C-alpha positions in Angstrom: 85.8 80.1 99.6 88.0 80.0 96.6 88.3 83.2 94.4 86.7 81.4 91.4 83.6 80.7 93.6 83.4 84.2 94.7 83.5 85.3 91.0 80.8 82.9 90.2 78.6 84.6 92.8 78.8 87.9 91.5 78.6 87.0 87.7 75.3 85.2 87.9 73.3 88.2 86.3 76.1 90.4 84.8 74.6 90.3 81.3 71.6 92.3 82.9 73.8 95.3 84.3 73.7 98.3 82.4 75.2 100.9 84.6 79.0 101.4 83.6 81.3 100.1 86.3 83.4 103.3 86.5 80.3 105.4 87.0 79.8 103.6 90.2 83.3 103.9 91.7 85.1 106.8 92.9 89.0 106.2 93.2 89.1 108.3 96.4 87.4 105.4 98.2 90.5 103.3 97.7 92.9 106.2 98.1 92.8 106.9 101.9 90.6 109.9 102.0 87.6 108.4 104.1 89.4 107.9 107.4 88.8 104.5 109.2 86.3 103.4 106.4 89.0 103.6 103.6 89.0 100.3 101.6 92.3 98.6 100.8 93.4 98.7 97.3 90.9 96.9 94.9 87.6 97.5 97.2 85.0 100.0 97.3 82.1 100.7 99.4 79.2 98.5 98.8 76.6 101.3 99.5 73.5 99.0 99.7 72.4 102.0 101.6 74.5 105.4 101.7 76.0 104.5 105.0 77.0 100.9 104.0 80.8 101.2 103.9 81.5 97.4 103.8 84.5 97.1 101.3 83.7 94.9 98.3 85.0 94.5 94.8 83.8 96.8 92.2 81.7 94.0 90.6 79.7 93.5 93.9 79.1 97.2 94.2 77.6 97.1 90.7 75.6 94.1 91.5 74.4 95.8 94.6 73.2 98.9 92.6 71.4 96.7 90.2 69.5 94.8 92.9 68.5 98.0 94.5 67.0 99.1 91.0 65.1 96.1 90.6 63.8 95.7 94.3 60.1 96.7 93.5 59.9 94.3 90.7 60.8 91.3 92.8 58.3 91.7 95.6 54.9 90.0 96.1 52.7 92.4 98.1 50.1 89.8 98.9 52.9 87.4 100.5 53.2 86.1 103.9 55.5 89.0 104.8 53.4 91.7 103.3 55.1 94.3 101.1 58.5 92.8 101.9 57.6 89.3 100.5 60.0 88.2 97.9 58.7 86.5 94.7 59.7 82.8 94.1 63.4 82.4 93.7 64.5 85.4 95.5 65.5 86.1 99.2 66.1 89.0 101.5 69.7 90.3 101.1 70.3 90.9 104.8 73.6 93.2 103.8 72.6 95.1 106.9 69.8 94.8 109.6 66.6 95.5 108.1 67.8 95.0 104.5 64.7 93.4 102.6 65.9 93.9 99.1 65.1 90.7 97.2 68.1 89.0 95.5 69.1 85.4 94.4 70.3 83.1 97.1 73.9 83.4 95.7 73.8 87.2 96.1 72.7 86.8 99.8 75.7 84.4 100.3 78.0 87.0 98.7 76.6 89.6 101.0 77.2 87.3 104.2 80.7 86.7 103.0 81.7 90.2 102.4 80.3 91.1 105.9 82.4 88.6 107.5 85.6 89.7 105.5 84.7 93.7 106.2 87.4 94.2 109.0 90.2 92.5 106.6 89.5 94.9 103.6 90.2 98.2 105.4 93.3 100.1 104.3 95.8 100.6 107.2 95.9 104.2 108.5 97.6 106.3 111.1 96.3 109.6 109.8 94.1 110.5 112.6 96.5 110.9 115.5 95.8 109.6 118.9 92.2 108.5 117.9 93.5 106.2 115.2 92.0 102.7 115.6 94.2 99.4 115.4 93.6 97.3 112.3 90.1 95.7 112.3 88.4 98.4 114.1 86.8 101.7 113.1 85.3 104.9 114.8 81.7 104.1 116.2 80.2 107.5 115.6 77.2 107.4 117.5 77.8 111.2 117.1 80.4 112.8 114.9 82.9 113.1 117.8 82.5 109.4 119.0 85.8 108.0 118.1 85.5 104.9 120.2 87.1 102.1 118.2 84.5 99.1 117.3 84.2 96.5 114.8 82.7 97.6 111.4 79.6 95.3 112.3 79.0 97.5 115.5 79.5 100.9 113.6 76.9 99.5 111.1 74.5 98.6 114.1 75.1 102.2 115.6 74.2 103.8 112.2 71.0 101.6 112.1 70.1 102.4 115.6 70.4 106.2 114.9 68.2 106.0 111.9 65.4 104.1 114.0 65.9 106.3 117.0 62.4 108.3 116.6 60.3 105.2 116.0 61.5 103.7 119.5 60.4 106.6 121.6 57.3 107.2 123.6 56.7 110.8 124.0 54.0 110.4 126.8 56.3 108.1 128.9 58.0 108.9 132.4 61.0 110.4 130.7 59.2 112.7 128.4 60.4 112.5 124.6 63.4 110.3 125.5 61.2 107.5 127.0 61.9 104.3 125.1 59.2 102.0 123.8 58.8 98.6 125.8 61.7 96.4 125.0 64.4 99.3 124.5 66.7 101.1 126.7 69.0 104.1 126.3 72.5 103.4 124.7 74.5 105.5 126.7 77.5 105.4 124.4 78.3 108.9 125.5 76.9 111.2 128.3 73.5 112.1 127.3 73.0 109.5 124.7 69.3 108.6 124.9 69.0 106.6 121.6 66.9 103.5 122.4 68.4 100.2 121.6 68.0 96.6 122.7 69.6 95.6 126.1 72.0 93.6 124.1 73.2 96.5 122.2 73.7 98.6 125.4 75.9 95.9 126.9 77.9 95.8 123.8 78.3 99.7 124.0 79.5 99.3 127.6 82.0 96.4 126.5 83.3 98.7 123.7 83.8 101.8 125.9 85.5 99.7 128.5 88.0 98.4 125.7 88.4 101.7 124.1 92.0 102.3 125.2 93.2 99.0 124.1 91.9 99.5 120.5 93.7 102.6 119.8 97.2 102.6 117.7 100.1 103.8 119.4 
């Protein structure tokens, strides 16, 4: 996609934005202060939700904040998808799993493009000793000490699964409060990890654990 096309995607509604751009950006986000999530020069965290550290242009971050502020006004609570139904002309943003903020189709396309480019927009760093990931990988952080190197998408999935942990448990099940509801299994990213995830995510975790040594910078 050409740069001119990208600019067109994020300038479809710029005249509506009222939040000063500098108020949404901290220079530290591009200055190497945030470990493996540090963005390359010219990019900042999108923050569609606080844990969304996909690196985007400041303009896209501003668009994201604007769309979040307009979320309620773009829903039709009587629609086919209940309270998450978008009004005519809007679609779910899908910046992360479960993102149902309603945006224009162009903004959703921008979010998909930014997600695809996430690994390429991270600042190179060797500030974290033997746990430093090679380019394109970041710490998984299923718990703060989990420094297995994974793709940014897997890290994002991990954060999401952590946030859904309580809703996926059956406290009356065979394994007590750690019993997963039907369709979910323990993640097992580390010893004692009983966060409930899909079988596909658990397999991804096993693959990432097996590849951990190959993804660490020398």
